[in-house]
N, CA, C and O atoms as CSV, one atom per row, in Angstrom:
chain,resi,resn,atom,element,x,y,z
A,1,UNK,N,N,77.435,-149.436,-120.942
A,1,UNK,CA,C,77.163,-148.126,-121.755
A,1,UNK,C,C,75.607,-147.742,-121.076
A,1,UNK,O,O,74.697,-148.472,-120.683
A,2,UNK,N,N,75.694,-146.873,-121.111
A,2,UNK,CA,C,74.441,-146.219,-120.496
A,2,UNK,C,C,74.425,-144.791,-120.655
A,2,UNK,O,O,75.315,-144.091,-120.172
A,3,UNK,N,N,73.446,-144.314,-121.318
A,3,UNK,CA,C,72.790,-142.817,-121.533
A,3,UNK,C,C,73.676,-142.359,-122.029
A,3,UNK,O,O,74.110,-141.269,-121.656
A,4,UNK,N,N,74.358,-143.227,-123.283
A,4,UNK,CA,C,75.341,-142.619,-124.236
A,4,UNK,C,C,76.566,-141.859,-124.037
A,4,UNK,O,O,77.054,-140.953,-124.711
A,5,UNK,N,N,76.997,-142.480,-122.857
A,5,UNK,CA,C,77.745,-142.229,-121.729
A,5,UNK,C,C,78.797,-143.930,-121.881
A,5,UNK,O,O,78.361,-145.075,-122.001
A,6,UNK,N,N,80.055,-143.509,-121.820
A,6,UNK,CA,C,80.772,-144.659,-121.826
A,6,UNK,C,C,81.937,-144.316,-120.777
A,6,UNK,O,O,82.228,-143.131,-120.613
A,7,UNK,N,N,82.620,-145.327,-120.054
A,7,UNK,CA,C,83.531,-144.749,-119.163
A,7,UNK,C,C,84.596,-145.504,-119.685
A,7,UNK,O,O,84.260,-146.684,-119.795
A,8,UNK,N,N,85.689,-145.297,-120.031
A,8,UNK,CA,C,87.055,-145.556,-120.591
A,8,UNK,C,C,88.408,-145.729,-119.431
A,8,UNK,O,O,88.282,-145.173,-118.340
A,9,UNK,N,N,89.020,-146.108,-119.577
A,9,UNK,CA,C,89.958,-146.401,-118.746
A,9,UNK,C,C,91.250,-145.784,-119.423
A,9,UNK,O,O,91.463,-146.389,-120.474
A,10,UNK,N,N,91.843,-145.158,-119.276
A,10,UNK,CA,C,93.157,-144.776,-120.043
A,10,UNK,C,C,94.324,-145.451,-119.852
A,10,UNK,O,O,94.371,-146.511,-119.227
A,11,UNK,N,N,95.226,-144.944,-120.321
A,11,UNK,CA,C,96.866,-145.787,-120.273
A,11,UNK,C,C,97.378,-145.803,-118.887
A,11,UNK,O,O,98.185,-146.566,-118.356
A,12,UNK,N,N,96.664,-144.689,-118.372
A,12,UNK,CA,C,97.079,-144.331,-116.535
A,12,UNK,C,C,96.476,-145.032,-115.542
A,12,UNK,O,O,96.821,-145.016,-114.360
A,13,UNK,N,N,95.397,-145.771,-116.107
A,13,UNK,CA,C,94.362,-146.498,-115.114
A,13,UNK,C,C,93.381,-145.340,-114.720
A,13,UNK,O,O,92.951,-145.531,-113.582
A,14,UNK,N,N,92.959,-144.355,-115.222
A,14,UNK,CA,C,92.326,-143.273,-114.506
A,14,UNK,C,C,90.841,-143.206,-115.735
A,14,UNK,O,O,90.995,-143.091,-116.951
A,15,UNK,N,N,89.620,-143.298,-115.109
A,15,UNK,CA,C,88.731,-143.576,-115.467
A,15,UNK,C,C,88.238,-141.871,-116.151
A,15,UNK,O,O,88.200,-140.779,-115.584
A,16,UNK,N,N,87.903,-142.283,-117.622
A,16,UNK,CA,C,87.541,-141.070,-118.299
A,16,UNK,C,C,86.088,-141.241,-118.765
A,16,UNK,O,O,85.914,-142.389,-119.174
A,17,UNK,N,N,84.752,-140.312,-118.853
A,17,UNK,CA,C,83.930,-140.434,-119.485
A,17,UNK,C,C,83.841,-139.891,-120.721
A,17,UNK,O,O,84.042,-138.681,-120.822
A,18,UNK,N,N,83.535,-140.648,-121.861
A,18,UNK,CA,C,83.228,-140.238,-123.234
A,18,UNK,C,C,81.467,-140.285,-123.627
A,18,UNK,O,O,80.643,-141.170,-123.397
A,19,UNK,N,N,81.348,-139.254,-124.149
A,19,UNK,CA,C,80.289,-139.399,-124.973
A,19,UNK,C,C,79.883,-139.943,-126.617
A,19,UNK,O,O,80.169,-139.341,-127.652
A,20,UNK,N,N,79.285,-140.994,-126.526
A,20,UNK,CA,C,78.916,-141.867,-127.304
A,20,UNK,C,C,78.124,-141.228,-128.583
A,20,UNK,O,O,76.985,-140.763,-128.596
A,21,UNK,N,N,79.006,-141.335,-129.591
A,21,UNK,CA,C,77.939,-140.582,-130.583
A,21,UNK,C,C,77.247,-141.304,-131.724
A,21,UNK,O,O,76.221,-141.033,-132.349
A,22,UNK,N,N,78.253,-142.466,-131.823
A,22,UNK,CA,C,77.581,-143.251,-133.163
A,22,UNK,C,C,77.895,-144.929,-132.482
A,22,UNK,O,O,78.979,-145.085,-131.921
A,23,UNK,N,N,76.790,-146.289,-132.569
A,23,UNK,CA,C,77.267,-147.038,-132.760
A,23,UNK,C,C,76.664,-147.919,-133.718
A,23,UNK,O,O,75.447,-148.104,-133.770
A,24,UNK,N,N,77.751,-148.631,-134.706
A,24,UNK,CA,C,77.336,-149.535,-135.803
A,24,UNK,C,C,78.296,-150.720,-135.772
A,24,UNK,O,O,79.429,-150.850,-135.310
A,25,UNK,N,N,77.437,-151.570,-136.439
A,25,UNK,CA,C,77.561,-152.983,-136.598
A,25,UNK,C,C,78.075,-153.326,-138.632
A,25,UNK,O,O,77.314,-153.051,-139.560
A,26,UNK,N,N,79.259,-153.849,-138.778
A,26,UNK,CA,C,79.148,-154.342,-139.979
A,26,UNK,C,C,79.102,-155.332,-139.831
A,26,UNK,O,O,79.544,-155.636,-138.722
A,27,UNK,N,N,78.639,-156.456,-140.625
A,27,UNK,CA,C,77.733,-157.729,-140.643
A,27,UNK,C,C,79.106,-158.490,-141.583
A,27,UNK,O,O,79.414,-159.669,-141.414
A,28,UNK,N,N,79.866,-157.514,-142.629
A,28,UNK,CA,C,80.481,-158.453,-143.120
A,28,UNK,C,C,81.793,-158.964,-142.451
A,28,UNK,O,O,82.560,-159.769,-142.978
A,29,UNK,N,N,81.941,-158.444,-141.329
A,29,UNK,CA,C,83.145,-158.551,-140.485
A,29,UNK,C,C,82.532,-159.449,-138.970
A,29,UNK,O,O,83.090,-160.312,-138.292
A,30,UNK,N,N,81.388,-158.907,-138.857
A,30,UNK,CA,C,80.641,-159.376,-137.250
A,30,UNK,C,C,81.528,-158.392,-136.411
A,30,UNK,O,O,81.984,-158.945,-135.410
A,31,UNK,N,N,81.891,-157.088,-136.555
A,31,UNK,CA,C,82.321,-156.641,-135.677
A,31,UNK,C,C,81.533,-155.218,-135.077
A,31,UNK,O,O,80.775,-154.756,-135.930
A,32,UNK,N,N,81.556,-154.420,-133.765
A,32,UNK,CA,C,80.651,-153.754,-133.418
A,32,UNK,C,C,81.687,-152.553,-133.640
A,32,UNK,O,O,82.877,-152.750,-133.393
A,33,UNK,N,N,81.237,-151.298,-134.109
A,33,UNK,CA,C,82.267,-150.094,-134.029
A,33,UNK,C,C,81.420,-148.961,-133.204
A,33,UNK,O,O,80.198,-148.813,-133.232
A,34,UNK,N,N,82.325,-148.241,-132.504
A,34,UNK,CA,C,81.918,-146.906,-131.766
A,34,UNK,C,C,82.629,-145.647,-132.267
A,34,UNK,O,O,83.854,-145.577,-132.368
A,35,UNK,N,N,81.757,-144.627,-132.583
A,35,UNK,CA,C,82.167,-142.911,-132.282
A,35,UNK,C,C,81.481,-142.639,-131.021
A,35,UNK,O,O,80.387,-142.846,-130.496
A,36,UNK,N,N,82.986,-141.894,-130.678
A,36,UNK,CA,C,82.811,-141.467,-129.470
A,36,UNK,C,C,83.858,-140.122,-129.187
A,36,UNK,O,O,84.859,-139.897,-129.867
A,37,UNK,N,N,83.330,-139.170,-127.871
A,37,UNK,CA,C,84.775,-138.071,-127.880
A,37,UNK,C,C,84.363,-137.739,-126.318
A,37,UNK,O,O,83.337,-137.863,-125.650
A,38,UNK,N,N,85.805,-137.213,-126.069
A,38,UNK,CA,C,85.904,-136.802,-124.343
A,38,UNK,C,C,85.490,-135.370,-124.175
A,38,UNK,O,O,85.450,-134.787,-123.091
A,39,UNK,N,N,85.033,-134.593,-125.929
A,39,UNK,CA,C,85.042,-133.125,-125.674
A,39,UNK,C,C,86.124,-132.373,-126.114
A,39,UNK,O,O,86.174,-131.164,-125.888
A,40,UNK,N,N,86.854,-132.869,-126.622
A,40,UNK,CA,C,88.463,-132.195,-126.873
A,40,UNK,C,C,87.988,-131.283,-128.136
A,40,UNK,O,O,87.150,-131.572,-128.991
A,41,UNK,N,N,88.763,-130.099,-128.006
A,41,UNK,CA,C,88.103,-129.100,-129.020
A,41,UNK,C,C,90.069,-128.912,-129.706
A,41,UNK,O,O,91.044,-128.512,-129.069
A,42,UNK,N,N,89.989,-129.433,-131.309
A,42,UNK,CA,C,91.224,-129.405,-132.250
A,42,UNK,C,C,91.814,-127.768,-131.866
A,42,UNK,O,O,91.394,-126.942,-131.057
A,43,UNK,N,N,92.727,-127.739,-132.632
A,43,UNK,CA,C,93.033,-126.071,-133.294
A,43,UNK,C,C,92.396,-125.574,-134.544
A,43,UNK,O,O,92.812,-124.499,-134.976
A,44,UNK,N,N,91.215,-126.345,-135.353
A,44,UNK,CA,C,90.515,-125.872,-136.137
A,44,UNK,C,C,88.901,-125.694,-135.295
A,44,UNK,O,O,87.826,-125.526,-135.869
A,45,UNK,N,N,89.082,-125.769,-134.075
A,45,UNK,CA,C,87.923,-125.249,-133.420
A,45,UNK,C,C,86.771,-126.887,-133.207
A,45,UNK,O,O,85.661,-127.037,-132.697
A,46,UNK,N,N,87.421,-127.533,-133.663
A,46,UNK,CA,C,86.452,-128.828,-134.358
A,46,UNK,C,C,86.626,-130.199,-132.922
A,46,UNK,O,O,87.600,-130.759,-132.418
A,47,UNK,N,N,84.962,-130.289,-132.676
A,47,UNK,CA,C,85.582,-131.898,-131.598
A,47,UNK,C,C,86.503,-132.657,-132.173
A,47,UNK,O,O,86.662,-132.722,-133.392
A,48,UNK,N,N,87.018,-133.138,-131.517
A,48,UNK,CA,C,87.821,-134.670,-131.783
A,48,UNK,C,C,87.000,-135.914,-131.778
A,48,UNK,O,O,86.234,-135.860,-130.816
A,49,UNK,N,N,86.871,-136.846,-132.357
A,49,UNK,CA,C,85.787,-137.887,-132.618
A,49,UNK,C,C,86.505,-138.896,-132.872
A,49,UNK,O,O,86.788,-139.140,-134.045
A,50,UNK,N,N,86.972,-139.727,-131.809
A,50,UNK,CA,C,87.468,-141.051,-131.853
A,50,UNK,C,C,86.852,-142.365,-132.145
A,50,UNK,O,O,85.825,-142.587,-131.503
A,51,UNK,N,N,87.235,-143.274,-132.955
A,51,UNK,CA,C,86.291,-144.485,-133.500
A,51,UNK,C,C,87.667,-145.810,-132.712
A,51,UNK,O,O,88.884,-145.814,-132.903
A,52,UNK,N,N,86.915,-146.666,-131.943
A,52,UNK,CA,C,87.038,-148.008,-132.178
A,52,UNK,C,C,86.563,-149.152,-132.336
A,52,UNK,O,O,85.368,-149.054,-132.616
A,53,UNK,N,N,86.836,-149.982,-132.304
A,53,UNK,CA,C,86.169,-151.592,-132.341
A,53,UNK,C,C,85.636,-151.826,-131.200
A,53,UNK,O,O,86.417,-151.692,-130.258
A,54,UNK,N,N,84.424,-152.175,-130.903
A,54,UNK,CA,C,83.695,-152.290,-129.157
A,54,UNK,C,C,83.439,-153.631,-129.059
A,54,UNK,O,O,82.552,-154.167,-129.724
A,55,UNK,N,N,84.270,-154.330,-128.144
A,55,UNK,CA,C,84.083,-155.535,-127.828
A,55,UNK,C,C,83.454,-155.681,-126.605
A,55,UNK,O,O,83.829,-154.764,-125.873
A,56,UNK,N,N,82.449,-156.618,-125.889
A,56,UNK,CA,C,81.770,-156.452,-125.173
A,56,UNK,C,C,82.765,-158.248,-124.554
A,56,UNK,O,O,83.143,-159.249,-125.162
A,57,UNK,N,N,82.822,-157.736,-122.890
A,57,UNK,CA,C,83.718,-159.027,-122.155
A,57,UNK,C,C,82.901,-159.037,-121.196
A,57,UNK,O,O,82.822,-158.013,-120.517
A,58,UNK,N,N,82.021,-160.251,-120.853
A,58,UNK,CA,C,81.779,-160.328,-119.296
A,58,UNK,C,C,80.529,-158.974,-119.681
A,58,UNK,O,O,79.767,-158.903,-120.644
A,59,UNK,N,N,80.697,-158.076,-118.586
A,59,UNK,CA,C,79.796,-156.930,-118.348
A,59,UNK,C,C,80.282,-155.665,-118.942
A,59,UNK,O,O,79.630,-154.688,-119.309
A,60,UNK,N,N,81.472,-155.865,-118.961
A,60,UNK,CA,C,82.497,-154.723,-119.574
A,60,UNK,C,C,82.569,-154.890,-121.032
A,60,UNK,O,O,82.527,-155.861,-121.788
A,61,UNK,N,N,82.686,-153.680,-121.168
A,61,UNK,CA,C,83.477,-152.938,-123.125
A,61,UNK,C,C,84.754,-152.947,-122.893
A,61,UNK,O,O,85.304,-152.564,-121.861
A,62,UNK,N,N,85.477,-153.583,-124.282
A,62,UNK,CA,C,86.741,-153.399,-124.412
A,62,UNK,C,C,86.614,-152.371,-125.591
A,62,UNK,O,O,85.692,-152.390,-126.406
A,63,UNK,N,N,87.629,-151.488,-125.583
A,63,UNK,CA,C,88.283,-150.708,-126.690
A,63,UNK,C,C,89.096,-151.185,-127.982
A,63,UNK,O,O,90.129,-150.527,-127.858
A,64,UNK,N,N,89.202,-151.734,-128.828
A,64,UNK,CA,C,90.266,-152.017,-129.922
A,64,UNK,C,C,90.594,-151.205,-130.619
A,64,UNK,O,O,89.638,-150.450,-130.797
A,65,UNK,N,N,92.013,-150.689,-131.515
A,65,UNK,CA,C,91.929,-150.210,-132.534
A,65,UNK,C,C,91.872,-151.105,-133.776
A,65,UNK,O,O,92.225,-152.266,-133.985
A,66,UNK,N,N,91.108,-149.825,-134.782
A,66,UNK,CA,C,90.365,-150.279,-135.864
A,66,UNK,C,C,91.941,-150.916,-136.839
A,66,UNK,O,O,92.690,-150.136,-137.425
A,67,UNK,N,N,92.064,-151.809,-136.820
A,67,UNK,CA,C,93.117,-152.396,-138.250
A,67,UNK,C,C,93.307,-151.225,-139.449
A,67,UNK,O,O,92.464,-150.348,-139.636
A,68,UNK,N,N,94.058,-151.302,-139.921
A,68,UNK,CA,C,94.150,-150.472,-141.375
A,68,UNK,C,C,93.264,-150.308,-142.024
A,68,UNK,O,O,92.487,-149.374,-142.222
A,69,UNK,N,N,93.473,-151.962,-142.631
A,69,UNK,CA,C,92.515,-152.593,-143.676
A,69,UNK,C,C,90.785,-152.429,-143.435
A,69,UNK,O,O,90.011,-152.667,-144.362
A,70,UNK,N,N,90.274,-151.970,-141.995
A,70,UNK,CA,C,89.136,-151.796,-142.120
A,70,UNK,C,C,88.801,-150.162,-141.777
A,70,UNK,O,O,87.670,-149.780,-141.480
A,71,UNK,N,N,89.370,-149.731,-141.822
A,71,UNK,CA,C,89.212,-148.247,-141.958
A,71,UNK,C,C,88.303,-147.514,-143.120
A,71,UNK,O,O,87.192,-146.983,-143.095
A,72,UNK,N,N,89.185,-147.708,-144.047
A,72,UNK,CA,C,88.494,-147.350,-145.554
A,72,UNK,C,C,86.765,-147.782,-145.253
A,72,UNK,O,O,85.843,-146.983,-145.413
A,73,UNK,N,N,86.622,-149.006,-144.858
A,73,UNK,CA,C,84.795,-149.300,-145.064
A,73,UNK,C,C,84.174,-148.292,-143.528
A,73,UNK,O,O,83.056,-147.799,-143.387
A,74,UNK,N,N,85.421,-148.247,-142.499
A,74,UNK,CA,C,84.603,-147.539,-141.623
A,74,UNK,C,C,84.373,-145.650,-141.820
A,74,UNK,O,O,83.587,-144.774,-141.457
A,75,UNK,N,N,85.350,-145.766,-142.452
A,75,UNK,CA,C,85.322,-144.146,-142.999
A,75,UNK,C,C,83.839,-143.950,-143.730
A,75,UNK,O,O,83.052,-143.058,-143.416
A,76,UNK,N,N,83.579,-145.045,-144.862
A,76,UNK,CA,C,82.823,-144.472,-145.921
A,76,UNK,C,C,81.504,-144.777,-145.330
A,76,UNK,O,O,80.539,-144.302,-145.929
A,77,UNK,N,N,81.207,-145.686,-143.955
A,77,UNK,CA,C,80.064,-145.987,-143.652
A,77,UNK,C,C,79.709,-144.522,-142.460
A,77,UNK,O,O,78.584,-144.046,-142.310
A,78,UNK,N,N,80.876,-144.068,-141.791
A,78,UNK,CA,C,80.554,-142.585,-141.450
A,78,UNK,C,C,80.103,-141.712,-142.105
A,78,UNK,O,O,79.239,-140.959,-141.657
A,79,UNK,N,N,80.701,-141.592,-143.602
A,79,UNK,CA,C,80.172,-140.236,-144.641
A,79,UNK,C,C,79.033,-140.651,-144.955
A,79,UNK,O,O,78.314,-139.665,-145.113
A,80,UNK,N,N,78.345,-141.814,-145.174
A,80,UNK,CA,C,77.121,-142.115,-145.200
A,80,UNK,C,C,76.343,-141.985,-144.574
A,80,UNK,O,O,75.216,-141.619,-144.906
A,81,UNK,N,N,76.814,-142.312,-143.213
A,81,UNK,CA,C,75.584,-141.593,-142.000
A,81,UNK,C,C,75.513,-139.943,-142.154
A,81,UNK,O,O,74.395,-139.429,-142.203
A,82,UNK,N,N,76.640,-139.150,-142.228
A,82,UNK,CA,C,76.591,-137.654,-142.323
A,82,UNK,C,C,75.494,-137.322,-143.199
A,82,UNK,O,O,74.444,-136.763,-142.881
A,83,UNK,N,N,75.853,-137.725,-144.335
A,83,UNK,CA,C,75.418,-137.274,-145.538
A,83,UNK,C,C,73.707,-138.048,-145.570
A,83,UNK,O,O,72.901,-137.504,-146.326
A,84,UNK,N,N,73.331,-139.010,-144.931
A,84,UNK,CA,C,71.652,-138.959,-144.777
A,84,UNK,C,C,71.096,-138.349,-143.651
A,84,UNK,O,O,69.939,-138.554,-143.285
A,85,UNK,N,N,72.033,-137.470,-142.985
A,85,UNK,CA,C,71.782,-136.738,-141.398
A,85,UNK,C,C,71.572,-135.502,-142.411
A,85,UNK,O,O,70.679,-134.662,-142.297
A,86,UNK,N,N,72.293,-135.531,-143.154
A,86,UNK,CA,C,72.010,-133.781,-143.812
A,86,UNK,C,C,70.860,-133.590,-145.139
A,86,UNK,O,O,70.408,-132.629,-145.761
A,87,UNK,N,N,70.723,-134.744,-145.166
A,87,UNK,CA,C,69.304,-134.535,-146.208
A,87,UNK,C,C,67.969,-134.304,-145.404
A,87,UNK,O,O,66.907,-134.144,-146.005
């Protein structure tokens, strides 16, 4: 992960560059999380943001789906960060 860019390998094996928006750790579960975008715009003209657990394996990163039971805490942290940036 360099210069706020992350190379993601999609399900077809194609490498796609993503822009890293935010990286944070939840100490309670000792996991690292990442928010990123591929620059996709949805039907409301908003940029689509993806969130994943970020695991480092040797010299590579692996993205993992966030389990449902962790989503609430991740969303709360995202809201808190947005509120702090707006102040």
